[in-house]
N, C-alpha and C positions, 0 to 999 in steps of 0.2 A: 937074356931075359930083359923084357921091356920094362922101363920104369913106369910105375903107376902113381897117379895123383890121387892120394887117399884123404879121407876126412882128417887124419892126423896131420898130414902135410898141410892141409888147408888151415887147420887150427893154429899151427906153428906160424905159418905165413902171416895170418891175420893178427895174431897176438903179439908177434915180434916187430910190428910196425913201430917206427921211432916215435910217432906222434899221431894225432888224430887225422892230420892231412894225409899222411902216408897210409893210414888205415882206409880213408876214403878212396885213395887211388887203388889200393889192393882190392877193395870190395867191388870196384867197377871193372878192374882189368883182369883179375884172376878168375879163371873159370871155376865153377862150383864143383866140388867133389861129390860123390854119391853119398852124402851124409843123410842125417835125419831131418827132413823138412818140417817136422813137428817140434823140433827142439827150440825152445825159447830161452834155455839156460845159456847157451854159448853166446848168442848175440847180446844178452843182457850183461854177461860178464865183460864183453868187449866195451860196452857203453860205460860200465863202472871203471874199467881199467883206464880208459882214456879221458874220463870226464869227472871222476870223483873230486879230484883236486884242481881241475881245469875246466870250468864250465863253459868256456868259449867254444862255440861250434857243436855243442851237445845236441842242439836241435837238428843240425845237418846230419850228424852221425846217427842219431835216432831214426831220422827219415830214411836214410840209406839202409839201416838194418831192418826196419819194418817193411820196406818195399823190395828187399832182396829175395830172389827166388830160392836161395839156400834155405830159408826158413818160411816158406810160403804157407805151410799148414799151421804155423804158430803165430800168425799175425795178430790175432785178437788177444791172445795171452801175452804176447810180447808188448803190445801197446798198453795193456793194463799194467804190466811189470814196469814199463818205462815211466808211466804216470806215477806209480807208487814209489819209484826210485828217488825222485826229487832232483834228478840230474837235468831234466828239461824244465824250463820255466812254465808255470801253469798257463800263461798267455800263449804259449806255443804248442800246447798239447792238441788243440783241434787240428793243427797242421798234420799231425801224424795220422789221425783218423780220416781226414778228408779224402785221400785217394781210395779208401776202402768203403766209403759210404756211397751206395748207389742211389739214384733217384728212385722214389717210389713211382710205380706206373700211374700214369694219368688216367682218369676215368673219362673216356671219350663219349660216354653215353649221355646225351643231353635230354633224354625222355624223362618226363615226370611221372 
């Protein structure tokens, strides 16, 4: 029987990181399991786990979480939850939303 990478394995792998730097490596290097891409709870729990008592690097962690494809359908809710969490300094919150804000289409019509 072949071993299968499941959402539970992924949760354990991410939440058992020794520190935020290890979490960053795991987020980048571990492939995503077929979890719930609309789940904002798991990434928010990871942010709290690694940054409630250690604010250093919280912005980087939050940016990795909101841009990770594992939770691609939860981005808006996750950004709002991160903003409300107090883990990321207010001055850095615009950094989280920036990759998700698209330019408005320009009006090329110059007729009056």
